[in-house]
N, C-alpha and C positions, 0 to 999 in steps of 0.2 A: 416082593414088596420092597420098594425103595424107601427105607425109613429116613434117609437124608435127602429127600427130594426138595427142590425149590417149593417155596410156599407162595401162593397167590392170595392176596387179601384185597378184595375188591379190585380196584385199578392198579394197585402196587404189587409187583412181583419181587419177592425177596430172594436173594442169593442164599439158598439153603433155608432150613426151617428151625433155626435155633436163635432165640431171642434172649436179650438181657432184659430181665424183669425189673420193674421199679423197686428200689430198696431205699426208703426214706433216709436222707442224710448220707447216702453213699453213691447212688448212681448219678453223681453230678457230671459235669462236662469233663474234668480231669479224668475220672474213672472210665467214662465212655470212650474217651480218646485213646487211652491205654488199651482198653478191651479191643477197639477196632485195629490197633496197630499190631497187637498179638495175633489177631485174625480169627476167622471161623464163625464170627457172629453175623446174623442176617439182619437184625433190627435191634436198636436200642431204644429203650423207653425211659423218660424222665422220672425224677421223683414226682409223687403226686402233688398237684398244684391246686390251691383253693381257687376256684372259678371267680368268686366274688373278689379275690385280691388281684387277679389278673384284670378284671374289668376296672378296678380302681387304680391299676398300674402301680401296685405296691412294689417297691424296689426288690424286696426278697423274692416275691413271686417272679418277677422278671428275671432274676438271677437263676432261678431254677430252670427256666426255659432257654437260658443262653446257650447258643450253639455256635458251630463253625461249618463251613463247607465240607470239611472232612468228617463231620459228625452226621453222616447221612447213610441210609435213611433213618429218620428220627420220629418216634411217636411221643406225643406229649399227653401225659395222663392227668385228667381233670377229675376233681371231686367237688360235689355240691348237690343240692336238690331243688334248687330254684330254676325252673326251665329257662327263664330269660336270661339269668346269669350264665348258665351253661352254654347257651346259644351264643351269647356275645363273646364268652371266653373262647369258644370254638372257633369263631370267626377270626378272632385276633390271632390265635396261634397258627391258624391256616395262613394269615398274612405274613407271619414271621418265618414261614418255611417248612412247617411240620408236614410230613409226608402222610401221617395218620394221627388221629385223635382217639385216645382210649378213655372210658369212663370207668372210674373205680367204683366197684360195687362190692369190694372185698374187705375194705379195711375194717377190722374188728374193734377198734378203739372207741371208747364210750363218747368222747367229745365230738367224734365225726358222726357216729351213729344217732346221737340224741337230736341232731339237727336234720335228720333224714338222709344223710349221705352214707358212703361206705356200704356196709353189710345190710343197713336198714333198708336199702333200696331193694334188696331181695324179698322183702315181706310185702311189697305192693306191686305186683306184676303189672297191672293195667297202667297205673300211674308211671311206673318206670319205663315201660314200652313206650308210652306216649312222649316222655321226655327224650328217649332215644331217637324216635321218629322225627321230633322237632329239630334235634341237632343234625340228623342225617339230611334233612331237607335244607338246612341252613348253610351247609358247606359242600365243597366238591371232593374233599379227600375222604377216604374211608373212615368210618367211626367204628370202633371195636369196644367191647366191654369185658372187664375182668371181675370175676366173682368167685365166691366160695361156693361150697356144695349146698349151704343153706345156713340158717340161723343156729340150729342145733340139730342133734340127731333125729329129733321128732319133726323136724321142719326142713327136709332136704328138697328145697325148691329149685335148685339149679337146672335140672332137666326141663321142667315147665317154663321157667323164666328164659332159659337159652332159647328155646323154640320160639317163644313170644319175641324176643329181641331180634332174632334172625328174620322173623316175619316183618318186624317194624323197620328193617333196613341195616341193622348191624352187620358189618363185613366180616366179623370174626368174634369168637368167644374164647376168652382166656379163663380157665377154671383151676383154682387152687383146690387141691383134694383134701380140704379140711373144712369144718364148719366155723361159724363166727365163735361159737362157744369154746372151740378147741384152742384158739389162738395158734400158737406153733407147737403145741403139745400133741403127743401121740404120732401115729405115723399116717401118712397120706393114704387116702382110700382109693386105690386104683379102680375098682369096680364102679365107685361113685363117678369117677371121671368118664369111664365107658358109658355110663347111663346118660350123661350129657351128650357124648358123640352120637349115641343112638337116638336120643330125643331130637337132635337137630336134623338128623336124617340126610347129611350131606349138603344142606342148604348153604352153610358157610363152614369154614375150618375151625375145629376146635383145638386150642393149644393148652396142653397140659402144664401144670406148675405145682411145685411142692416136693422137697426132699431129694431133688435130682441134683447129685453132688459129683457124679462121676459119669464118664461115657457109658459104662455098663448099665447104671441107672437110667440114663436117657433112653437107651436102647429097650430097657424093660418097659418103661412107661409107654413108649411109641407102640411096642408089640402088644402089650396087655389092654391098652385102653383104645386103640385105633385112632388116637388123636393125630393131628396133621403136623404138629410142631411141639416144640419144648420152650418154655420160658423159665429162665433160671436167675435167681437173685443172690441168695446167700452163697450158693455153691459156686458162683462166679466170683464172689468177693473173696472166698476162701482160696480159690484157684483161678487166677484170670486166664489160664490156659485152657480152661475147661472147653470153650467153644472150638478152638483149633483141634484139640485132641479128640473131642467127640465127633467132629465132622470127619476126621480121618478114620476113626473107628467105624463109624456107620458105613463109610465108603468102602472100607477094605476088610473089615473084620479083624484087624490087627490093631492091638492097643499100643498107642505110641508111648514112649517113656515120658516120666514126668519132667518138667524143666529142671535144669541143673541149678546149682546154688548160684553160679555166675549169672545165669540168665534171670534168675529170680531178683538178684541184686541189681541187675541192669534195669529191669522193668520197674522195680520199686524206686530206683532213683528217677527214672523217666516220670513216675506218677508224681513224685515230689516236685519235680521241675514244672510240671503242668499245674499243681496246686499253687506254687508261688507265682506262676505266670497269670493265672486266672484270678486268684483271691488276694494277691500281694504277699509279700514275704512273711510278715508277722502272722497274718491271719491264716495264710496257706500252711504255715508250719504248725500252727495250733491245731488246724483241722487234720493234719498229717499224723498227729499224735495217736489218733484212734484207727489210722489205716495201717501204719507200718507193723504193728504186732500181729495183724492177720497174715501179712506175707511171712513173718518170722516163724509162724506155726509149722512150716515145712523146712525151717533151716536146721532142725536138730536142736542141740542146746542154744537157748537164746536168751536166758534170763539177763545176761550182761547187757545185750542189745536193748531188750524191751525197758529195763529200768532207766535207760538213759534217753531212749527215743521218745518216751511219753512226757518228757520235759523239753522237748526240741524248741528252740526259739529262732533259729535262722538257718539258711541254707549251708553256710560254711561249717556250722557246728555238726551238720549231719555227716559231711565227709569225715570229720574227726571221729565221731561216734562209729562209723562204719569201718574206718581202718583200725581202730582199737578193738572193735568186735572181731574182725577177721583174725587178728593176732590172738585174741582170747580163745577163739574157736578152734585154732589149729591142734591142740592136744587131743581133740576129740576125733581127728581124722587118721586114716590109715597112713602108712608110709608113703603112699603116692602124693599126700598133700591135697587130695581133692575129695576122695570118698570118705563118708563118715563111717566110723567103726559101727558094726551091726548093732550093738546094744544102745547106740545113741541115735540111729537112724529113725525117722518118723515110720510109723506102720504104714503099709500100703493103703491107699484110699479104697474103700470097699463099698459096695451097693448098699445104699441107706435104707431100702425098703425091708430089707431082711435084718436090719440093724447089726450088720457086720460092722466091725471096727473101720471107722473112717480115717484114722490116723490123727495125730495131734502134734502139738509141740511137746515132745518128750522131755525138753530140757535136760537136766542132769538125772532125770528120774524115768528110766525106760518103761516103767509100768504105767506111765501116764498115756501111753500109746493106746489104751484100751477104751478111750472115749468113743462112744457110739453115736454121737449126734453133733452136728454143727450148731451151736448156740445162736440166738438172735444177737447180732452185734450190739455193743453198747452204744447208746446215742439217743437221738430223738424218738424214743419209743412211743410217744403219745401219737405218732403219725402211723404206727404199724398195726 
């Protein structure tokens, strides 16, 4: 079985089966461009976008779907429950060049669910299937659906719903292996994802999502669920090299080394440059304050860097912070001036399903390496 095979979604053939999942507030254009440059990803999905806001041409919504020719293929994720608005929004993003359109049926947040969107769509199979069919008939690009396993453990509706949506014309199903009630707590239910794969019966590909943070975890999910691809959000934000390393691992069985400190700094700087280019210097630097500490989690000791970068105001200031941090970090290195002393090195990334240590920012405290889960990033959690 070729776990890293190309993935066909309707009329779109992806280069590989690894997908950047939507992560509200983070999977914006700068991050997508960085991920594509690092390599290995087959498809990127935007932040979830309110369909009504797109219909009304709200500037913030338009910014969420902003793209470039090098940001291809791109899927735009819509949320909403009014069929007419979802159809109009789908037509608009198709005109803007989206290769696929994804419908969010997994957002667990109350403000989304109370208006019938997100996870609430999983509680009304017939109504949701009709909405999907209407969107499929309105556009030429493939329409996909992202869901959770169900509302709670007593209502695991994903298998039945996935089958109905496939029959309604959905080109793929992405399933996060938790319920709405779980949020991001607990571990992903791999048998639950397998149940969705079995229910769909090969009509369309099923893409697994949740707790995939390493190449080993990706292989485990593919092998144990039978899903056709993997979608990763938090894991990619924690390690932008995830896709390149996973693709190589699935192809060869050999785990590539993690990115070096120098490579992490190069990509971190590239990310900032894109933030400034896309959002302007002042706003881009403010947004970058919540991005940089995630890169630093694999730097080893990083308290000096984090305390300063979270107050970043301009691009030139970053160069100063970085230069001073490199000098501050030097005493934690071996005599070669490159390798961290073992007691300061982050723990190896481990497979998350077994709750093995994932590694962390050990700072000046090696015991901090025993963290066992990647937290939800701070930010606009009302959309998660």
